[in-house]
All heavy atoms as atom14 arrays in JSON, in Angstrom:
{
  "sequence": "MPVGDTSIAAPTAAMIYQFREVCILGNHTRVAHFEQPYFAWR",
  "atom14_mask": [
    [1, 1, 1, 1, 1, 1, 1, 1, 0, 0, 0, 0, 0, 0],
    [1, 1, 1, 1, 1, 1, 1, 0, 0, 0, 0, 0, 0, 0],
    [1, 1, 1, 1, 1, 1, 1, 0, 0, 0, 0, 0, 0, 0],
    [1, 1, 1, 1, 0, 0, 0, 0, 0, 0, 0, 0, 0, 0],
    [1, 1, 1, 1, 1, 1, 1, 1, 0, 0, 0, 0, 0, 0],
    [1, 1, 1, 1, 1, 1, 1, 0, 0, 0, 0, 0, 0, 0],
    [1, 1, 1, 1, 1, 1, 0, 0, 0, 0, 0, 0, 0, 0],
    [1, 1, 1, 1, 1, 1, 1, 1, 0, 0, 0, 0, 0, 0],
    [1, 1, 1, 1, 1, 0, 0, 0, 0, 0, 0, 0, 0, 0],
    [1, 1, 1, 1, 1, 0, 0, 0, 0, 0, 0, 0, 0, 0],
    [1, 1, 1, 1, 1, 1, 1, 0, 0, 0, 0, 0, 0, 0],
    [1, 1, 1, 1, 1, 1, 1, 0, 0, 0, 0, 0, 0, 0],
    [1, 1, 1, 1, 1, 0, 0, 0, 0, 0, 0, 0, 0, 0],
    [1, 1, 1, 1, 1, 0, 0, 0, 0, 0, 0, 0, 0, 0],
    [1, 1, 1, 1, 1, 1, 1, 1, 0, 0, 0, 0, 0, 0],
    [1, 1, 1, 1, 1, 1, 1, 1, 0, 0, 0, 0, 0, 0],
    [1, 1, 1, 1, 1, 1, 1, 1, 1, 1, 1, 1, 0, 0],
    [1, 1, 1, 1, 1, 1, 1, 1, 1, 0, 0, 0, 0, 0],
    [1, 1, 1, 1, 1, 1, 1, 1, 1, 1, 1, 0, 0, 0],
    [1, 1, 1, 1, 1, 1, 1, 1, 1, 1, 1, 0, 0, 0],
    [1, 1, 1, 1, 1, 1, 1, 1, 1, 0, 0, 0, 0, 0],
    [1, 1, 1, 1, 1, 1, 1, 0, 0, 0, 0, 0, 0, 0],
    [1, 1, 1, 1, 1, 1, 0, 0, 0, 0, 0, 0, 0, 0],
    [1, 1, 1, 1, 1, 1, 1, 1, 0, 0, 0, 0, 0, 0],
    [1, 1, 1, 1, 1, 1, 1, 1, 0, 0, 0, 0, 0, 0],
    [1, 1, 1, 1, 0, 0, 0, 0, 0, 0, 0, 0, 0, 0],
    [1, 1, 1, 1, 1, 1, 1, 1, 0, 0, 0, 0, 0, 0],
    [1, 1, 1, 1, 1, 1, 1, 1, 1, 1, 0, 0, 0, 0],
    [1, 1, 1, 1, 1, 1, 1, 0, 0, 0, 0, 0, 0, 0],
    [1, 1, 1, 1, 1, 1, 1, 1, 1, 1, 1, 0, 0, 0],
    [1, 1, 1, 1, 1, 1, 1, 0, 0, 0, 0, 0, 0, 0],
    [1, 1, 1, 1, 1, 0, 0, 0, 0, 0, 0, 0, 0, 0],
    [1, 1, 1, 1, 1, 1, 1, 1, 1, 1, 0, 0, 0, 0],
    [1, 1, 1, 1, 1, 1, 1, 1, 1, 1, 1, 0, 0, 0],
    [1, 1, 1, 1, 1, 1, 1, 1, 1, 0, 0, 0, 0, 0],
    [1, 1, 1, 1, 1, 1, 1, 1, 1, 0, 0, 0, 0, 0],
    [1, 1, 1, 1, 1, 1, 1, 0, 0, 0, 0, 0, 0, 0],
    [1, 1, 1, 1, 1, 1, 1, 1, 1, 1, 1, 1, 0, 0],
    [1, 1, 1, 1, 1, 1, 1, 1, 1, 1, 1, 0, 0, 0],
    [1, 1, 1, 1, 1, 0, 0, 0, 0, 0, 0, 0, 0, 0],
    [1, 1, 1, 1, 1, 1, 1, 1, 1, 1, 1, 1, 1, 1],
    [1, 1, 1, 1, 1, 1, 1, 1, 1, 1, 1, 0, 0, 0]
  ],
  "atom14_positions": [
    [[4.85, 0.06, -6.72], [3.59, -0.4, -7.24], [3.37, 0.28, -8.63], [3.37, 1.47, -8.76], [2.44, 0.03, -6.37], [1.1, -0.08, -6.75], [-0.1, 0.26, -5.61], [-1.52, 0.13, -6.54], [0.0, 0.0, 0.0], [0.0, 0.0, 0.0], [0.0, 0.0, 0.0], [0.0, 0.0, 0.0], [0.0, 0.0, 0.0], [0.0, 0.0, 0.0]],
    [[3.21, -0.56, -9.67], [3.03, -0.11, -10.99], [1.76, 0.55, -11.13], [0.75, 0.0, -10.73], [3.26, -1.25, -11.91], [3.09, -2.48, -10.97], [3.36, -2.04, -9.6], [0.0, 0.0, 0.0], [0.0, 0.0, 0.0], [0.0, 0.0, 0.0], [0.0, 0.0, 0.0], [0.0, 0.0, 0.0], [0.0, 0.0, 0.0], [0.0, 0.0, 0.0]],
    [[1.69, 1.63, -11.79], [0.47, 2.43, -12.12], [0.63, 2.9, -13.51], [1.24, 3.98, -13.76], [0.18, 3.46, -11.06], [-1.16, 4.28, -11.45], [0.12, 3.08, -9.61], [0.0, 0.0, 0.0], [0.0, 0.0, 0.0], [0.0, 0.0, 0.0], [0.0, 0.0, 0.0], [0.0, 0.0, 0.0], [0.0, 0.0, 0.0], [0.0, 0.0, 0.0]],
    [[-0.06, 2.27, -14.37], [-0.19, 2.81, -15.85], [1.38, 2.54, -16.36], [1.98, 1.45, -16.18], [0.0, 0.0, 0.0], [0.0, 0.0, 0.0], [0.0, 0.0, 0.0], [0.0, 0.0, 0.0], [0.0, 0.0, 0.0], [0.0, 0.0, 0.0], [0.0, 0.0, 0.0], [0.0, 0.0, 0.0], [0.0, 0.0, 0.0], [0.0, 0.0, 0.0]],
    [[1.87, 3.68, -16.81], [3.16, 3.6, -17.39], [4.29, 3.9, -16.47], [5.55, 4.19, -16.78], [3.28, 4.46, -18.67], [2.58, 4.09, -19.73], [2.19, 2.9, -19.8], [2.14, 4.86, -20.66], [0.0, 0.0, 0.0], [0.0, 0.0, 0.0], [0.0, 0.0, 0.0], [0.0, 0.0, 0.0], [0.0, 0.0, 0.0], [0.0, 0.0, 0.0]],
    [[3.91, 4.28, -15.16], [4.81, 4.64, -14.18], [4.72, 3.84, -12.85], [4.05, 2.78, -13.02], [4.64, 6.26, -13.92], [5.69, 6.71, -13.01], [3.32, 6.42, -13.25], [0.0, 0.0, 0.0], [0.0, 0.0, 0.0], [0.0, 0.0, 0.0], [0.0, 0.0, 0.0], [0.0, 0.0, 0.0], [0.0, 0.0, 0.0], [0.0, 0.0, 0.0]],
    [[5.3, 4.26, -11.85], [5.31, 3.52, -10.57], [5.2, 4.56, -9.45], [5.5, 5.74, -9.66], [6.33, 2.53, -10.43], [7.57, 3.15, -10.32], [0.0, 0.0, 0.0], [0.0, 0.0, 0.0], [0.0, 0.0, 0.0], [0.0, 0.0, 0.0], [0.0, 0.0, 0.0], [0.0, 0.0, 0.0], [0.0, 0.0, 0.0], [0.0, 0.0, 0.0]],
    [[4.62, 4.12, -8.34], [4.62, 4.88, -7.07], [5.3, 4.21, -5.91], [5.43, 2.96, -5.88], [3.29, 5.32, -6.72], [2.34, 4.11, -6.37], [2.57, 6.2, -7.67], [0.94, 4.41, -5.85], [0.0, 0.0, 0.0], [0.0, 0.0, 0.0], [0.0, 0.0, 0.0], [0.0, 0.0, 0.0], [0.0, 0.0, 0.0], [0.0, 0.0, 0.0]],
    [[5.8, 4.92, -4.94], [6.58, 4.36, -3.78], [5.78, 3.52, -2.98], [4.56, 3.69, -2.84], [7.23, 5.45, -3.0], [0.0, 0.0, 0.0], [0.0, 0.0, 0.0], [0.0, 0.0, 0.0], [0.0, 0.0, 0.0], [0.0, 0.0, 0.0], [0.0, 0.0, 0.0], [0.0, 0.0, 0.0], [0.0, 0.0, 0.0], [0.0, 0.0, 0.0]],
    [[6.34, 2.53, -2.3], [5.73, 1.66, -1.34], [4.86, 2.36, -0.32], [3.57, 1.89, -0.07], [6.64, 0.73, -0.75], [0.0, 0.0, 0.0], [0.0, 0.0, 0.0], [0.0, 0.0, 0.0], [0.0, 0.0, 0.0], [0.0, 0.0, 0.0], [0.0, 0.0, 0.0], [0.0, 0.0, 0.0], [0.0, 0.0, 0.0], [0.0, 0.0, 0.0]],
    [[5.27, 3.33, 0.54], [4.44, 4.0, 1.48], [3.19, 4.68, 0.81], [2.13, 4.55, 1.4], [5.41, 5.05, 2.13], [6.7, 4.58, 1.78], [6.65, 3.93, 0.37], [0.0, 0.0, 0.0], [0.0, 0.0, 0.0], [0.0, 0.0, 0.0], [0.0, 0.0, 0.0], [0.0, 0.0, 0.0], [0.0, 0.0, 0.0], [0.0, 0.0, 0.0]],
    [[3.37, 5.18, -0.34], [2.27, 5.86, -1.12], [1.27, 4.69, -1.36], [-0.05, 4.96, -1.27], [2.67, 6.67, -2.23], [3.59, 7.64, -1.68], [1.45, 7.4, -2.79], [0.0, 0.0, 0.0], [0.0, 0.0, 0.0], [0.0, 0.0, 0.0], [0.0, 0.0, 0.0], [0.0, 0.0, 0.0], [0.0, 0.0, 0.0], [0.0, 0.0, 0.0]],
    [[1.79, 3.68, -1.94], [0.92, 2.62, -2.38], [0.22, 1.96, -1.18], [-1.1, 1.71, -1.34], [1.78, 1.4, -3.06], [0.0, 0.0, 0.0], [0.0, 0.0, 0.0], [0.0, 0.0, 0.0], [0.0, 0.0, 0.0], [0.0, 0.0, 0.0], [0.0, 0.0, 0.0], [0.0, 0.0, 0.0], [0.0, 0.0, 0.0], [0.0, 0.0, 0.0]],
    [[0.78, 1.86, -0.06], [0.09, 1.38, 1.14], [-1.14, 2.28, 1.56], [-2.11, 1.82, 1.92], [1.19, 1.2, 2.34], [0.0, 0.0, 0.0], [0.0, 0.0, 0.0], [0.0, 0.0, 0.0], [0.0, 0.0, 0.0], [0.0, 0.0, 0.0], [0.0, 0.0, 0.0], [0.0, 0.0, 0.0], [0.0, 0.0, 0.0], [0.0, 0.0, 0.0]],
    [[-0.86, 3.58, 1.5], [-1.98, 4.38, 1.92], [-3.07, 4.42, 0.94], [-4.21, 4.48, 1.32], [-1.35, 5.94, 1.89], [-0.49, 6.22, 3.1], [0.23, 7.77, 3.1], [-1.18, 8.82, 3.05], [0.0, 0.0, 0.0], [0.0, 0.0, 0.0], [0.0, 0.0, 0.0], [0.0, 0.0, 0.0], [0.0, 0.0, 0.0], [0.0, 0.0, 0.0]],
    [[-2.8, 4.32, -0.42], [-3.94, 4.21, -1.38], [-4.54, 2.84, -1.19], [-5.88, 2.85, -1.35], [-3.27, 4.31, -2.8], [-2.76, 5.66, -3.13], [-4.29, 3.9, -3.92], [-1.92, 5.84, -4.35], [0.0, 0.0, 0.0], [0.0, 0.0, 0.0], [0.0, 0.0, 0.0], [0.0, 0.0, 0.0], [0.0, 0.0, 0.0], [0.0, 0.0, 0.0]],
    [[-3.82, 1.75, -0.96], [-4.51, 0.42, -0.79], [-5.46, 0.56, 0.44], [-6.64, 0.16, 0.41], [-3.51, -0.67, -0.59], [-3.93, -1.96, -0.23], [-4.65, -2.71, -0.98], [-3.91, -2.53, 1.18], [-5.21, -3.98, -0.61], [-4.32, -3.63, 1.48], [-5.0, -4.46, 0.58], [-5.56, -5.62, 1.01], [0.0, 0.0, 0.0], [0.0, 0.0, 0.0]],
    [[-5.02, 1.13, 1.58], [-5.88, 1.18, 2.83], [-7.02, 2.12, 2.49], [-8.19, 1.71, 2.94], [-5.08, 1.66, 3.98], [-4.11, 0.67, 4.59], [-3.56, 1.19, 5.8], [-2.74, 2.09, 5.81], [-3.84, 0.6, 6.92], [0.0, 0.0, 0.0], [0.0, 0.0, 0.0], [0.0, 0.0, 0.0], [0.0, 0.0, 0.0], [0.0, 0.0, 0.0]],
    [[-6.8, 3.1, 1.95], [-8.01, 4.09, 1.51], [-9.04, 3.42, 0.76], [-10.21, 3.41, 0.95], [-7.46, 5.3, 0.69], [-8.72, 6.33, 0.4], [-9.04, 7.13, 1.25], [-9.14, 6.23, -0.81], [-10.13, 8.04, 0.9], [-10.2, 7.09, -1.18], [-10.63, 7.96, -0.36], [0.0, 0.0, 0.0], [0.0, 0.0, 0.0], [0.0, 0.0, 0.0]],
    [[-8.53, 2.57, -0.34], [-9.46, 1.88, -1.17], [-10.26, 0.75, -0.32], [-11.51, 0.74, -0.52], [-8.69, 1.07, -2.28], [-9.47, 0.2, -3.22], [-8.57, -0.61, -4.12], [-9.3, -1.55, -4.73], [-9.32, -2.81, -4.36], [-8.7, -3.27, -3.21], [-10.03, -3.79, -4.97], [0.0, 0.0, 0.0], [0.0, 0.0, 0.0], [0.0, 0.0, 0.0]],
    [[-9.62, -0.01, 0.42], [-10.24, -0.95, 1.21], [-11.19, -0.41, 2.24], [-12.36, -1.03, 2.25], [-9.26, -1.88, 2.0], [-8.39, -2.76, 0.94], [-9.18, -3.91, 0.21], [-9.97, -4.48, 0.96], [-9.04, -3.95, -0.94], [0.0, 0.0, 0.0], [0.0, 0.0, 0.0], [0.0, 0.0, 0.0], [0.0, 0.0, 0.0], [0.0, 0.0, 0.0]],
    [[-10.79, 0.54, 3.02], [-11.63, 1.03, 4.13], [-12.51, 2.05, 3.58], [-13.93, 1.86, 3.94], [-10.77, 1.62, 5.21], [-11.55, 2.35, 6.24], [-9.72, 0.52, 5.71], [0.0, 0.0, 0.0], [0.0, 0.0, 0.0], [0.0, 0.0, 0.0], [0.0, 0.0, 0.0], [0.0, 0.0, 0.0], [0.0, 0.0, 0.0], [0.0, 0.0, 0.0]],
    [[-12.28, 3.03, 2.83], [-13.15, 4.14, 2.58], [-14.03, 3.81, 1.42], [-15.24, 4.2, 1.34], [-12.32, 5.45, 2.24], [-11.45, 5.93, 3.57], [0.0, 0.0, 0.0], [0.0, 0.0, 0.0], [0.0, 0.0, 0.0], [0.0, 0.0, 0.0], [0.0, 0.0, 0.0], [0.0, 0.0, 0.0], [0.0, 0.0, 0.0], [0.0, 0.0, 0.0]],
    [[-13.5, 3.11, 0.46], [-14.22, 2.89, -0.91], [-15.1, 1.62, -0.72], [-16.29, 1.49, -0.99], [-13.34, 2.9, -2.17], [-12.8, 4.28, -2.32], [-14.19, 2.55, -3.28], [-11.86, 4.39, -3.32], [0.0, 0.0, 0.0], [0.0, 0.0, 0.0], [0.0, 0.0, 0.0], [0.0, 0.0, 0.0], [0.0, 0.0, 0.0], [0.0, 0.0, 0.0]],
    [[-14.51, 0.53, -0.33], [-15.01, -0.85, -0.34], [-15.7, -1.07, 1.0], [-16.64, -2.1, 1.29], [-14.05, -1.88, -0.7], [-13.35, -1.73, -1.94], [-12.49, -2.9, -2.23], [-14.5, -1.75, -3.16], [0.0, 0.0, 0.0], [0.0, 0.0, 0.0], [0.0, 0.0, 0.0], [0.0, 0.0, 0.0], [0.0, 0.0, 0.0], [0.0, 0.0, 0.0]],
    [[-15.39, -0.35, 2.12], [-15.92, -0.54, 3.48], [-15.43, -1.85, 4.12], [-16.04, -2.28, 5.11], [0.0, 0.0, 0.0], [0.0, 0.0, 0.0], [0.0, 0.0, 0.0], [0.0, 0.0, 0.0], [0.0, 0.0, 0.0], [0.0, 0.0, 0.0], [0.0, 0.0, 0.0], [0.0, 0.0, 0.0], [0.0, 0.0, 0.0], [0.0, 0.0, 0.0]],
    [[-14.22, -2.37, 3.71], [-13.62, -3.51, 4.38], [-12.88, -3.07, 5.54], [-12.12, -2.01, 5.54], [-12.72, -4.24, 3.43], [-13.49, -4.91, 2.21], [-14.63, -5.07, 2.32], [-12.89, -4.93, 0.97], [0.0, 0.0, 0.0], [0.0, 0.0, 0.0], [0.0, 0.0, 0.0], [0.0, 0.0, 0.0], [0.0, 0.0, 0.0], [0.0, 0.0, 0.0]],
    [[-12.84, -3.88, 6.6], [-11.9, -3.66, 7.7], [-10.51, -4.41, 7.37], [-10.38, -5.58, 7.55], [-12.48, -4.08, 8.94], [-13.71, -3.5, 9.35], [-13.66, -2.14, 9.88], [-15.07, -3.73, 9.29], [-14.89, -1.79, 10.12], [-15.8, -2.66, 9.85], [0.0, 0.0, 0.0], [0.0, 0.0, 0.0], [0.0, 0.0, 0.0], [0.0, 0.0, 0.0]],
    [[-9.6, -3.77, 6.94], [-8.32, -4.28, 6.4], [-7.26, -3.9, 7.22], [-6.95, -2.74, 7.35], [-8.09, -3.94, 4.91], [-9.23, -4.34, 4.16], [-6.87, -4.57, 4.32], [0.0, 0.0, 0.0], [0.0, 0.0, 0.0], [0.0, 0.0, 0.0], [0.0, 0.0, 0.0], [0.0, 0.0, 0.0], [0.0, 0.0, 0.0], [0.0, 0.0, 0.0]],
    [[-6.43, -4.9, 7.62], [-5.24, -4.5, 8.52], [-3.96, -4.8, 7.62], [-4.1, -5.72, 6.75], [-5.08, -5.34, 9.73], [-6.25, -5.1, 10.63], [-6.04, -5.42, 12.06], [-4.73, -5.28, 12.61], [-4.33, -4.1, 13.21], [-5.0, -3.1, 13.26], [-3.09, -4.19, 13.69], [0.0, 0.0, 0.0], [0.0, 0.0, 0.0], [0.0, 0.0, 0.0]],
    [[-2.98, -3.94, 7.76], [-1.76, -4.09, 6.85], [-0.55, -4.39, 7.74], [0.54, -4.36, 7.21], [-1.61, -2.96, 5.92], [-2.67, -2.85, 5.04], [-1.43, -1.76, 6.78], [0.0, 0.0, 0.0], [0.0, 0.0, 0.0], [0.0, 0.0, 0.0], [0.0, 0.0, 0.0], [0.0, 0.0, 0.0], [0.0, 0.0, 0.0], [0.0, 0.0, 0.0]],
    [[-0.7, -4.55, 9.07], [0.4, -4.76, 9.88], [1.31, -5.94, 9.63], [2.46, -6.02, 9.95], [-0.05, -4.67, 11.46], [0.0, 0.0, 0.0], [0.0, 0.0, 0.0], [0.0, 0.0, 0.0], [0.0, 0.0, 0.0], [0.0, 0.0, 0.0], [0.0, 0.0, 0.0], [0.0, 0.0, 0.0], [0.0, 0.0, 0.0], [0.0, 0.0, 0.0]],
    [[0.68, -6.9, 9.05], [1.36, -8.23, 8.81], [2.17, -8.19, 7.55], [2.98, -9.09, 7.35], [0.35, -9.44, 8.67], [-0.59, -9.23, 7.57], [-1.65, -8.4, 7.51], [-0.58, -9.75, 6.34], [-2.38, -8.46, 6.46], [-1.59, -9.29, 5.64], [0.0, 0.0, 0.0], [0.0, 0.0, 0.0], [0.0, 0.0, 0.0], [0.0, 0.0, 0.0]],
    [[2.2, -7.18, 6.77], [3.02, -6.94, 5.53], [4.34, -6.57, 5.94], [4.61, -5.8, 6.74], [2.37, -5.97, 4.53], [1.14, -6.39, 3.87], [0.03, -5.68, 3.92], [1.1, -7.53, 3.2], [-1.07, -6.04, 3.22], [-0.03, -7.88, 2.51], [-1.21, -7.22, 2.62], [0.0, 0.0, 0.0], [0.0, 0.0, 0.0], [0.0, 0.0, 0.0]],
    [[5.36, -7.09, 5.33], [6.78, -6.74, 5.52], [7.07, -5.41, 4.93], [6.63, -5.12, 4.0], [7.62, -7.92, 5.2], [7.63, -9.13, 5.85], [8.27, -9.12, 7.26], [9.15, -8.22, 7.47], [7.81, -9.75, 8.15], [0.0, 0.0, 0.0], [0.0, 0.0, 0.0], [0.0, 0.0, 0.0], [0.0, 0.0, 0.0], [0.0, 0.0, 0.0]],
    [[8.23, -4.83, 5.46], [8.75, -3.73, 4.79], [9.67, -4.28, 3.54], [10.15, -5.36, 3.65], [9.61, -2.87, 5.68], [8.95, -2.24, 6.84], [9.96, -1.37, 7.79], [11.09, -1.49, 7.49], [9.34, -0.61, 8.54], [0.0, 0.0, 0.0], [0.0, 0.0, 0.0], [0.0, 0.0, 0.0], [0.0, 0.0, 0.0], [0.0, 0.0, 0.0]],
    [[9.83, -3.42, 2.6], [10.7, -3.78, 1.46], [12.09, -3.8, 1.9], [12.42, -3.14, 2.92], [10.55, -2.7, 0.39], [9.95, -1.53, 1.23], [9.13, -1.97, 2.29], [0.0, 0.0, 0.0], [0.0, 0.0, 0.0], [0.0, 0.0, 0.0], [0.0, 0.0, 0.0], [0.0, 0.0, 0.0], [0.0, 0.0, 0.0], [0.0, 0.0, 0.0]],
    [[12.94, -4.65, 1.29], [14.29, -4.97, 1.66], [15.13, -3.65, 1.85], [15.87, -3.52, 2.8], [15.01, -5.91, 0.96], [14.3, -7.34, 1.12], [13.83, -7.98, 0.04], [14.56, -8.02, 2.34], [13.3, -9.34, 0.26], [14.02, -9.26, 2.58], [13.45, -9.86, 1.46], [12.85, -11.09, 1.74], [0.0, 0.0, 0.0], [0.0, 0.0, 0.0]],
    [[14.92, -2.8, 0.91], [15.64, -1.44, 0.88], [15.49, -0.62, 2.2], [16.24, 0.15, 2.51], [15.5, -0.63, -0.38], [14.05, -0.05, -0.59], [13.76, 1.01, 0.08], [13.2, -0.7, -1.28], [12.5, 1.6, 0.01], [11.8, -0.22, -1.41], [11.42, 0.99, -0.86], [0.0, 0.0, 0.0], [0.0, 0.0, 0.0], [0.0, 0.0, 0.0]],
    [[14.31, -0.83, 2.74], [13.91, 0.03, 3.93], [14.63, -0.56, 5.19], [14.71, 0.12, 6.17], [12.46, -0.05, 4.14], [0.0, 0.0, 0.0], [0.0, 0.0, 0.0], [0.0, 0.0, 0.0], [0.0, 0.0, 0.0], [0.0, 0.0, 0.0], [0.0, 0.0, 0.0], [0.0, 0.0, 0.0], [0.0, 0.0, 0.0], [0.0, 0.0, 0.0]],
    [[15.28, -1.54, 5.14], [15.97, -2.23, 6.39], [17.24, -1.56, 6.62], [17.9, -1.74, 7.61], [16.09, -3.72, 6.17], [14.84, -4.54, 6.19], [13.64, -4.07, 6.2], [14.74, -5.85, 6.01], [12.7, -4.99, 6.22], [13.39, -6.24, 6.14], [15.75, -6.94, 5.94], [12.89, -7.45, 6.05], [15.14, -8.22, 5.91], [13.83, -8.59, 5.98]],
    [[17.95, -0.84, 5.55], [19.18, -0.33, 5.65], [19.22, 0.94, 6.5], [18.32, 1.72, 6.45], [19.74, -0.05, 4.36], [19.98, -1.36, 3.53], [20.71, -1.1, 2.25], [20.01, -1.8, 1.22], [20.46, -1.81, -0.13], [21.43, -1.17, -0.44], [19.89, -2.45, -0.92], [0.0, 0.0, 0.0], [0.0, 0.0, 0.0], [0.0, 0.0, 0.0]]
  ]
}
């Protein structure tokens, strides 16, 4: 996930996304339907 001039790993991005959706915006957001990145399959 690109953040400014750098990037963060997918698991960290997922945690930040869920935190934003649930804690900040108050949305009930599920992420179970998202696929893992291909490099995680190995």
